[in-house]
C-alpha positions as CSV (number, residue, x, y, z in Angstrom):
1,X,64.5,31.7,39.4
2,X,61.8,32.2,41.7
3,X,61.3,29.1,44.4
4,X,57.9,27.3,43.8
5,X,55.5,26.6,46.6
6,X,56.5,22.7,46.1
7,X,60.1,23.8,46.5
8,X,59.4,25.6,49.8
9,X,57.4,22.4,50.6
10,X,60.3,19.9,50.3
11,X,62.4,22.6,52.0
12,X,60.5,22.8,55.2
13,X,60.0,19.3,55.5
14,X,63.9,18.6,55.2
15,X,65.1,21.3,57.4
16,X,62.5,21.9,59.6
17,X,63.2,18.7,61.4
18,X,67.0,19.6,61.3
19,X,66.1,22.6,62.8
20,X,64.2,21.6,65.7
21,X,67.1,19.0,66.7
22,X,69.5,22.0,66.5
23,X,67.5,24.0,68.5
24,X,67.4,21.4,71.0
25,X,71.0,20.7,71.0
26,X,71.6,24.5,71.0
27,X,69.4,24.6,74.3
28,X,71.0,21.7,75.6
29,X,74.7,22.7,74.8
30,X,73.6,26.5,76.7
31,X,72.3,24.3,79.7
32,X,76.2,22.9,79.5
33,X,77.9,26.0,79.3
34,X,75.7,27.4,82.1
35,X,77.3,25.1,84.6
36,X,80.9,25.3,83.2
37,X,82.5,28.0,84.9
38,X,85.1,26.7,87.0
39,X,87.4,24.7,84.1
40,X,90.5,27.0,84.2
41,X,91.1,28.2,87.7
42,X,95.0,27.5,87.3
43,X,94.7,29.7,84.0
44,X,92.6,32.8,85.8
45,X,95.6,35.0,85.5
46,X,96.5,34.6,82.1
47,X,92.7,34.4,81.1
48,X,92.4,38.0,82.5
49,X,95.6,39.3,80.8
50,X,94.4,38.2,77.7
51,X,91.3,39.7,78.2
52,X,92.9,43.0,78.5
53,X,95.0,42.6,75.9
54,X,92.0,41.4,73.4
55,X,90.4,44.1,74.4
56,X,93.4,46.9,73.4
57,X,94.1,45.0,70.2
58,X,90.6,45.1,69.4
59,X,90.3,48.6,69.4
60,X,93.8,49.2,67.6
61,X,92.6,46.6,65.1
62,X,88.9,48.9,64.5
63,X,91.2,52.4,64.5
64,X,93.5,50.9,61.9
65,X,90.7,49.4,60.2
66,X,89.0,52.8,59.6
67,X,92.6,54.4,58.9
68,X,93.0,52.1,55.8
69,X,89.3,52.7,55.1
70,X,90.2,56.6,55.2
71,X,93.5,55.8,53.1
72,X,91.6,53.6,50.4
73,X,89.1,56.6,50.0
74,X,91.8,59.0,49.6
75,X,93.5,56.9,46.9
76,X,90.5,56.2,44.9
77,X,89.3,59.9,45.2
78,X,90.6,61.1,41.8
79,X,89.5,57.4,40.2
80,X,86.1,57.4,41.8
81,X,85.6,61.1,40.5
82,X,86.8,59.9,37.2
83,X,84.3,57.0,37.0
84,X,80.5,59.1,38.2
85,X,81.6,62.0,35.6
86,X,82.4,59.2,32.5
87,X,79.1,57.8,33.7
88,X,77.2,60.6,33.6
89,X,78.5,61.8,30.4
90,X,77.3,58.3,29.0
91,X,73.6,59.2,30.7
92,X,73.7,62.1,29.0
93,X,74.9,61.0,25.7
94,X,72.4,58.5,25.8
95,X,69.5,60.8,26.5
96,X,70.7,62.7,23.4
97,X,70.8,60.3,21.3
98,X,67.2,59.2,22.4
99,X,66.0,62.3,21.6
100,X,67.8,62.7,18.0
101,X,66.7,59.0,17.3
102,X,62.8,59.8,18.2
103,X,62.9,63.1,16.2
104,X,65.5,62.5,13.2
105,X,62.4,62.1,11.1
106,X,60.1,64.8,12.6
107,X,62.1,68.0,13.6
108,X,64.7,70.2,11.7
109,X,68.4,69.4,13.4
110,X,67.9,73.0,15.3
111,X,64.9,72.2,16.3
112,X,66.4,68.5,17.8
113,X,69.5,70.4,19.1
114,X,67.4,72.7,21.0
115,X,65.5,69.7,22.7
116,X,68.9,68.0,23.7
117,X,70.2,71.3,25.3
118,X,66.7,72.0,27.0
119,X,67.0,68.2,28.2
120,X,70.6,68.5,29.8
121,X,70.5,72.6,30.9
122,X,68.6,71.5,34.0
123,X,70.4,68.2,35.0
124,X,72.3,68.3,38.1
125,X,74.2,65.9,40.4
126,X,76.5,65.4,43.2
127,X,74.7,67.8,45.3
128,X,73.7,70.5,42.7
129,X,77.4,71.0,41.6
130,X,77.8,68.8,38.4
131,X,76.3,70.2,35.0
132,X,76.8,69.1,31.5
133,X,78.3,71.3,28.6
134,X,78.6,71.0,25.0
135,X,81.4,72.1,22.9
136,X,81.4,72.3,18.8
137,X,84.6,71.7,16.8
138,X,85.4,75.5,16.6
139,X,85.9,75.8,20.1
140,X,82.4,77.3,21.2
141,X,80.5,77.0,24.3
142,X,76.8,75.9,23.1
143,X,75.7,74.8,26.5
144,X,77.1,76.5,30.1
145,X,74.1,75.7,32.3
146,X,75.8,77.7,35.2
147,X,77.5,80.6,33.4
148,X,75.2,81.5,31.1
149,X,77.1,85.0,30.4
150,X,79.6,83.0,28.5
151,X,77.3,80.4,26.7
152,X,77.9,81.0,22.8
153,X,81.0,82.7,23.3
154,X,84.5,81.0,21.9
155,X,86.9,79.9,24.2
156,X,89.1,78.1,21.6
157,X,92.5,80.1,22.4
158,X,91.4,80.5,26.1
159,X,94.4,79.1,28.6
160,X,93.6,78.5,32.0
161,X,96.0,79.5,35.2
162,X,98.9,76.9,34.1
163,X,98.9,78.1,30.3
164,X,97.0,75.1,29.1
165,X,94.7,75.8,26.1
166,X,92.0,72.7,27.1
167,X,89.3,73.7,24.9
168,X,91.8,73.1,22.2
169,X,92.0,69.9,23.2
170,X,88.1,69.6,23.4
171,X,88.4,71.0,19.7
172,X,90.8,67.8,18.5
173,X,88.5,65.2,20.3
174,X,85.7,65.9,18.4
175,X,87.7,65.9,14.6
176,X,89.4,62.7,15.9
177,X,85.7,61.4,16.8
178,X,86.8,60.2,20.5
179,X,86.3,60.5,24.3
180,X,88.7,61.2,26.5
181,X,89.7,62.5,30.3
182,X,91.2,66.2,30.9
183,X,92.3,68.4,34.1
184,X,92.5,71.9,33.6
185,X,91.9,75.2,35.8
186,X,88.7,77.0,35.8
187,X,86.7,79.4,38.1
188,X,84.7,77.6,40.6
189,X,81.8,79.3,40.9
190,X,80.8,78.4,44.2
191,X,84.2,80.3,45.7
192,X,85.0,82.1,42.4
193,X,88.3,81.2,42.8
194,X,90.5,78.7,40.2
195,X,90.2,75.2,41.4
196,X,91.7,72.1,39.7
197,X,89.0,70.6,37.6
198,X,88.4,67.0,36.3
199,X,86.6,66.7,33.1
200,X,85.1,64.0,30.8
201,X,84.0,64.8,27.3
202,X,82.4,62.4,24.2
203,X,82.1,63.1,20.8
204,X,78.5,63.2,19.9
205,X,78.4,62.3,15.9
206,X,75.1,63.5,15.2
207,X,75.5,67.3,15.8
208,X,79.5,66.9,15.3
209,X,80.3,68.4,18.7
210,X,81.3,67.1,22.3
211,X,79.0,66.2,25.4
212,X,81.1,66.6,28.6
213,X,81.3,67.1,32.7
214,X,83.5,68.0,35.3
215,X,84.2,68.4,39.1
216,X,86.5,70.1,40.9
217,X,88.7,67.9,42.9
218,X,88.4,69.6,46.2
219,X,84.8,69.7,46.4
220,X,84.3,66.3,45.5
221,X,87.3,65.2,47.9
222,X,84.8,67.2,50.5
223,X,81.6,65.0,49.7
224,X,84.0,61.9,50.0
225,X,85.1,62.9,53.5
226,X,81.2,63.7,54.5
227,X,80.6,60.3,53.4
228,X,83.4,59.1,55.6
229,X,82.4,60.5,58.4
230,X,78.6,59.4,58.2
231,X,80.0,55.8,57.7
232,X,82.5,56.0,60.4
233,X,79.3,57.4,62.9
234,X,77.6,54.1,62.0
235,X,80.4,51.7,62.8
236,X,80.2,49.8,66.4
237,X,82.4,46.9,67.6
238,X,82.5,45.0,70.3
239,X,79.0,45.8,71.7
240,X,78.7,49.7,71.7
241,X,82.3,50.3,71.1
242,X,83.1,53.3,68.5
243,X,85.0,55.2,66.4
244,X,85.9,58.9,67.3
245,X,87.3,61.5,65.2
246,X,88.9,64.8,65.8
247,X,90.4,67.4,63.6
248,X,93.7,68.8,64.3
249,X,92.2,71.9,65.2
250,X,90.3,70.2,68.0
251,X,86.7,70.2,66.4
252,X,85.3,66.7,67.3
253,X,83.8,65.1,63.4
254,X,82.5,61.9,64.5
255,X,81.4,60.7,68.0
256,X,78.8,58.3,69.6
257,X,77.1,61.2,71.1
258,X,75.3,63.8,68.3
259,X,75.4,66.4,70.4
260,X,79.0,66.7,71.0
261,X,79.8,66.7,67.4
262,X,80.9,70.3,65.8
263,X,82.4,70.9,69.6
264,X,86.0,71.8,70.4
265,X,87.6,68.8,72.7
266,X,91.1,70.2,72.8
267,X,91.2,71.7,76.2
268,X,88.2,69.0,78.0
269,X,90.7,66.1,77.5
270,X,93.3,65.4,80.0
271,X,96.1,62.8,80.2
272,X,95.9,60.6,83.1
273,X,99.7,60.5,83.8
274,X,101.2,64.0,82.7
275,X,98.1,66.4,82.4
276,X,98.4,66.5,78.4
277,X,95.6,67.9,76.3
278,X,93.9,65.6,73.4
279,X,96.3,67.3,70.7
280,X,99.3,67.1,72.7
281,X,98.8,63.3,73.2
282,X,98.0,62.9,69.3
283,X,101.5,64.6,68.2
284,X,103.2,62.4,70.7
285,X,102.8,59.8,68.0
286,X,100.3,56.4,67.6
287,X,99.5,54.7,70.9
288,X,97.5,53.5,73.7
289,X,96.6,56.8,76.1
290,X,94.5,56.7,79.2
291,X,92.8,59.7,80.0
292,X,89.6,61.4,81.7
293,X,87.3,64.2,80.6
294,X,88.2,67.6,82.1
295,X,84.9,68.3,83.7
296,X,83.9,65.4,85.3
297,X,83.0,65.2,88.9
298,X,86.1,64.0,90.7
299,X,84.1,61.4,92.6
300,X,82.4,59.7,89.2
301,X,85.4,60.3,87.0
302,X,86.0,57.3,84.6
303,X,89.0,56.9,83.1
304,X,89.1,55.9,79.4
305,X,92.0,53.9,77.5
306,X,92.2,54.8,73.5
307,X,94.4,54.0,70.9
308,X,94.9,57.3,68.7
309,X,96.6,57.6,65.4
310,X,97.1,60.7,63.0
311,X,95.8,60.9,59.4
312,X,97.7,63.8,58.0
313,X,96.4,64.4,54.6
314,X,93.1,65.4,56.0
315,X,94.3,66.4,59.6
316,X,92.2,64.1,61.2
317,X,92.7,62.4,64.8
318,X,91.6,58.5,64.9
319,X,90.6,57.1,68.0
320,X,88.6,54.3,69.7
321,X,88.7,52.8,73.1
322,X,86.8,51.6,76.2
323,X,86.4,52.7,79.9
324,X,88.3,50.9,82.7
325,X,85.3,50.7,84.9
326,X,83.6,48.8,82.1
327,X,86.3,46.5,81.5
328,X,86.2,45.5,85.0
329,X,82.8,44.7,84.6
330,X,83.8,42.6,82.0
331,X,86.7,41.2,84.3
332,X,84.2,40.4,86.9
333,X,81.9,38.5,84.8
334,X,84.7,36.5,83.6
335,X,86.0,35.4,86.7
336,X,82.4,34.7,88.1
337,X,82.1,32.1,84.7
338,X,85.8,30.3,85.3
339,X,85.2,30.2,89.0
340,X,82.5,27.2,88.9
341,X,83.3,24.0,88.0
342,X,81.9,22.2,85.3
343,X,83.9,18.8,84.8
344,X,81.6,16.5,87.0
345,X,78.5,17.7,85.7
346,X,79.8,17.1,81.9
347,X,80.3,13.2,83.1
348,X,76.6,13.3,84.6
349,X,75.2,14.4,81.4
350,X,77.1,12.9,78.7
351,X,75.3,9.7,78.7
352,X,71.9,11.6,79.2
353,X,73.0,13.6,75.9
354,X,74.1,10.8,73.8
355,X,70.6,9.0,74.3
356,X,68.5,12.2,73.9
357,X,70.5,13.2,70.7
358,X,69.6,9.7,69.3
359,X,65.8,10.1,70.1
360,X,65.5,13.5,68.7
361,X,67.2,12.4,65.3
362,X,64.8,9.3,65.4
363,X,61.6,11.5,65.8
364,X,63.3,13.9,63.1
365,X,63.5,10.9,60.7
366,X,60.0,9.9,61.5
367,X,58.9,13.4,61.1
368,X,60.3,14.0,57.9
369,X,59.4,10.5,56.2
370,X,55.6,11.1,57.3
371,X,55.9,14.6,55.7
372,X,57.1,13.8,53.0
373,X,54.7,10.7,52.2
374,X,51.8,13.6,52.6
375,X,53.5,15.8,50.3
376,X,53.8,13.0,47.7
377,X,49.9,11.9,48.4
378,X,49.1,16.0,47.8
379,X,51.5,15.8,44.5
380,X,49.4,12.8,43.0
381,X,46.2,14.3,43.9
382,X,46.8,17.8,42.2
383,X,48.2,16.2,39.2
384,X,45.0,14.5,39.2
385,X,43.0,17.3,39.6
386,X,44.8,19.2,37.1
387,X,43.9,16.8,34.3
388,X,40.6,17.1,35.3
389,X,40.6,20.8,35.4
390,X,42.8,20.7,31.5
391,X,39.6,18.6,30.2
392,X,37.1,21.0,31.9
393,X,38.5,24.1,30.5
394,X,38.4,22.6,27.0
395,X,34.4,21.9,28.1
396,X,34.0,25.1,29.1
397,X,34.3,26.4,25.4
398,X,31.8,23.6,24.0
399,X,29.0,26.2,23.9
400,X,30.9,28.3,21.3
401,X,32.1,25.2,20.0
402,X,28.7,24.0,19.0
403,X,27.5,27.4,17.8
404,X,30.4,26.6,15.5
405,X,29.1,23.5,13.9
406,X,25.4,24.8,13.5
407,X,27.0,27.5,11.7
408,X,29.6,25.1,9.2
409,X,26.6,22.6,9.0
410,X,23.6,25.5,8.2
411,X,25.2,25.4,4.4
412,X,25.9,22.0,3.6
413,X,22.4,20.7,5.0
414,X,20.7,23.6,3.1
415,X,22.5,22.1,-0.1
416,X,21.7,18.1,1.0
417,X,17.9,19.4,1.2
418,X,17.8,21.6,-2.0
419,X,19.6,19.1,-4.2
420,X,17.1,15.9,-2.8
421,X,14.1,18.4,-3.6
422,X,15.2,19.0,-7.1
423,X,15.6,15.1,-8.0
424,X,12.4,14.3,-6.5
425,X,10.4,16.7,-8.6
426,X,12.7,16.2,-11.6
427,X,11.7,12.2,-11.0
428,X,7.9,13.1,-10.6
429,X,8.1,15.0,-13.6
430,X,9.9,12.1,-15.5
431,X,13.2,14.8,-16.6
432,X,15.6,13.3,-14.1
433,X,18.3,11.6,-16.5
434,X,21.1,9.1,-15.2
435,X,23.8,12.3,-15.8
436,X,22.0,14.6,-13.2
437,X,21.4,12.0,-10.9
438,X,24.9,10.8,-10.6
439,X,26.1,14.6,-10.5
440,X,23.6,15.2,-7.7
441,X,24.5,12.1,-5.6
442,X,28.2,13.0,-6.1
443,X,27.3,16.8,-4.9
444,X,25.3,15.3,-1.7
445,X,28.3,13.0,-1.0
446,X,30.8,15.6,-0.9
447,X,28.7,17.7,1.7
448,X,27.8,14.7,3.7
449,X,32.1,13.9,4.2
450,X,32.4,17.9,5.0
451,X,29.7,17.4,8.0
452,X,31.6,14.2,8.9
453,X,35.1,16.0,9.1
454,X,33.7,18.4,11.3
455,X,32.5,16.1,13.5
456,X,35.8,14.5,13.4
457,X,37.7,17.8,14.0
458,X,35.3,18.7,17.0
459,X,35.6,15.1,18.7
460,X,39.6,15.1,18.2
461,X,39.3,18.4,20.0
462,X,37.5,17.3,23.2
463,X,39.3,13.9,23.5
464,X,41.3,13.8,26.4
465,X,44.0,11.8,25.3
466,X,48.2,12.5,25.8
467,X,49.2,10.8,22.5
468,X,52.2,12.5,21.0
469,X,52.2,12.3,17.1
470,X,54.0,13.9,14.2
471,X,52.2,16.9,12.5
472,X,52.7,20.0,10.4
473,X,52.4,22.8,11.9
474,X,50.5,24.6,9.0
475,X,47.7,22.0,9.5
476,X,47.7,22.1,13.1
477,X,47.3,26.3,13.0
478,X,44.4,25.3,10.2
479,X,42.5,22.8,12.6
480,X,42.7,25.4,15.1
481,X,41.0,28.1,13.1
482,X,38.7,26.0,12.0
483,X,37.1,25.2,15.5
484,X,36.8,28.9,15.7
485,X,36.4,30.3,12.2
486,X,32.9,31.4,12.6
487,X,33.3,33.6,16.1
488,X,36.1,35.2,14.5
489,X,34.5,35.7,10.9
490,X,31.6,37.5,13.1
491,X,33.7,39.6,14.7
492,X,35.5,40.6,11.8
493,X,38.9,39.7,12.7
494,X,41.5,39.3,9.9
495,X,43.8,36.5,10.6
496,X,47.2,37.0,9.3
497,X,49.6,33.9,8.7
498,X,53.2,33.9,8.1
499,X,54.4,30.2,8.9
500,X,57.1,28.0,8.2
501,X,55.3,24.7,7.3
502,X,57.6,22.6,10.1
503,X,57.0,19.1,11.2
504,X,56.7,19.1,14.9
505,X,56.4,15.9,17.3
506,X,53.8,16.6,20.2
507,X,50.2,16.1,21.4
508,X,48.6,18.3,18.9
509,X,45.2,18.3,20.8
510,X,46.7,20.5,24.0
511,X,48.9,22.4,21.3
512,X,45.7,23.4,19.8
513,X,44.1,24.3,23.1
514,X,46.6,26.3,24.0
515,X,46.3,28.2,20.8
516,X,42.4,28.4,21.1
517,X,43.1,30.1,24.7
518,X,45.4,32.5,23.4
519,X,43.1,33.2,20.2
520,X,40.1,33.6,21.9
521,X,41.7,35.8,24.8
522,X,42.7,38.0,21.7
523,X,39.1,38.0,20.1
524,X,37.4,39.2,23.4
525,X,40.0,42.4,23.7
526,X,39.3,43.1,19.7
527,X,35.7,43.0,19.8
528,X,36.0,46.5,22.3
529,X,38.1,48.1,19.2
530,X,36.2,49.8,16.7
531,X,38.8,49.5,13.9
532,X,40.6,46.8,11.6
533,X,41.0,44.1,13.9
534,X,44.0,41.8,13.2
535,X,45.5,38.7,14.3
536,X,48.9,37.6,13.5
537,X,50.4,34.4,13.6
538,X,54.0,33.7,12.9
539,X,55.9,30.1,13.4
540,X,59.4,29.9,12.4
541,X,62.9,28.8,13.6
542,X,65.3,30.5,15.4
543,X,68.3,29.8,17.1
544,X,67.9,26.2,17.8
545,X,64.1,26.9,19.1
546,X,60.6,26.7,16.9
547,X,59.1,30.0,17.9
548,X,55.4,30.5,17.7
549,X,54.2,34.3,17.8
550,X,50.6,35.1,18.4
551,X,50.1,38.9,18.1
552,X,47.2,41.2,18.2
553,X,46.7,45.4,17.6
554,X,43.8,45.8,20.9
555,X,46.3,48.0,22.4
556,X,48.2,45.7,24.7
557,X,48.2,44.5,28.3
558,X,47.7,47.0,31.1
559,X,51.4,47.3,32.4
560,X,50.7,46.7,35.8
561,X,49.1,43.2,34.7
562,X,51.7,41.6,33.2
563,X,53.0,39.9,35.4
564,X,50.1,38.5,36.8
565,X,47.7,37.5,33.2
566,X,49.0,33.4,34.0
567,X,47.8,33.4,37.6
568,X,45.1,31.0,38.1
569,X,41.7,33.2,38.5
570,X,43.1,36.2,37.3
571,X,40.9,38.1,34.8
572,X,40.4,41.6,33.7
573,X,36.8,40.3,32.7
574,X,34.4,40.3,35.7
575,X,32.0,41.9,33.8
576,X,31.7,39.0,31.5
577,X,32.0,36.4,34.2
578,X,35.6,35.4,33.1
579,X,37.4,33.2,35.3
580,X,41.2,33.7,34.4
581,X,41.4,30.0,34.2
582,X,42.4,30.0,30.3
583,X,45.7,31.6,29.9
584,X,46.5,29.5,33.8
585,X,45.7,26.6,31.9
586,X,47.8,27.8,28.5
587,X,51.1,28.4,30.6
588,X,50.2,25.1,32.1
589,X,50.0,23.1,29.1
590,X,53.2,24.7,27.4
591,X,55.5,24.4,30.6
592,X,54.5,21.3,32.6
593,X,52.8,19.2,29.6
594,X,54.7,20.3,26.6
595,X,58.2,21.3,28.2
596,X,58.0,24.7,26.6
597,X,58.3,28.4,27.4
598,X,55.4,31.2,26.9
599,X,55.7,34.9,27.8
600,X,53.6,38.2,27.2
601,X,54.6,41.2,26.3
602,X,53.3,44.8,24.9
603,X,54.7,45.4,21.3
604,X,54.3,48.4,18.8
605,X,54.8,47.9,15.0
606,X,53.7,49.1,11.5
607,X,51.0,46.7,9.3
608,X,49.9,48.6,5.6
609,X,51.2,51.6,6.6
610,X,49.2,52.2,10.0
611,X,51.1,51.7,13.5
612,X,49.2,49.6,16.2
613,X,50.0,48.5,19.6
614,X,48.9,45.0,21.0
615,X,49.7,42.0,22.9
616,X,52.2,39.6,22.1
617,X,52.5,36.1,23.0
618,X,55.8,33.7,22.2
619,X,56.0,30.2,22.9
620,X,59.3,28.5,22.2
621,X,59.7,24.7,22.3
622,X,63.4,23.1,21.6
623,X,63.9,22.0,18.0
624,X,65.1,18.5,18.3
């Protein structure tokens, strides 16, 4: 849920003063801590020992953390592989289903199956190793992308190096219309050797086949190792410290210096005490070792202490450490800090600190209250402007409404004029009888009532009231359409209604305004089209809501504009001097004034055996 601008302002009002106070306090505390350097003189030696122990424990923890991470990857390699291939098969199955559903009424089954094969044939994953195959119920390999020579052959009786007829298992799964994992030995096209492969296949009902894929466990584990090395190369702790990985062969796999990765370091690292090489140290077991680089100049030689642990399955040696020179520098810094006294300073500043703290919170509270008052004033002014904008939007349509009044009055006025002229002529000729007089007056009275009702409809629409009333939705739609019937008739737009006659309690005037904005927006788009023009209005109850749907066949809204059409001043009608305010006001009326929801989407549908595409606006109110 997006945070509104108002909420952001409230949050800033609430937190900025607090942050301001917090920053001041941090600065004060920093100043105090700067003076606090000689507090624990009697504990100096213990603190130095703790510091060294902490550094050792830190590197040991990081090595074990990395070791446990590697073990986790190893333990989950097969499960991860199974999850990966299952997800891939589900994707391929969904793709095949989509192709079938799209063309099942347009192409033959053979043509559709060929389309599915073409779609799956080129798909690769896991660095190009992964592919999809298709087997039928007879054991034929209908799709085998990396082995086209064997595509189409029957493997029903084929057995792997362990004597397992895995194709028969696939056939059984097709017969049972199921899905499953499988393991077998298959020739690896990259190494040309038989290797263990884990597969997953799923029954595809339209063609009575199975879609499957698989991965060689050894290749997937190599990929996992690469990912592990990439992650380990990113690990940093305690500042610039890092994890390094060395293979049992001496090859450096992970190190902070990229130029060293891949080099043999087995003879370059010499123990500080007994001249053992790095690999010999690792054979002695897990633990701390001090050593130096063999090729470093004796005068600048820097001794490093590392914790080393062997990982047997992949043949890796995991290590992390620190240089003694760097540690000594840190110890000197620590001694300098603890050599300075701070207790006297604390007594001097304590009273000042409390006074300052009280003052800062007092200022913060006053500032927050002032900002909140300003925000409330702004909200009140905004509501006032919003009501004005709402009425202004109505008035913006007055020109079109006046034209509608003129059209709706034209025929009744003409009838009244003709009737009065006819009666006058008959009166002058002494041929007007009482029956004709009464009939004429009744017709004139009927037309006059129609004119009065028309004026009432338009006057009610432009009346800026907030009256809540009960009304029938069918009558509400009739009033809406009566306000713009002439322009819709002129534009040859057909209105198709499917309305449940529901009693609704709301502000009818504002609801009509929202409907008019949507209908006029559709009318503007339909006027650009030269085919049959339709607007569909559906009103119904559904899942505890009263739903209003307005749908046209004007081609829909551009996808890039769907998320912006309710924004203020967004318009695609610059050439017609559109203001972009209509749909913005519609959303404002529906959501803020009438407490409903509105959304827009593009839809495709059929009407009278013709396919159309258009925009659909969906409005929902809770069914109270």
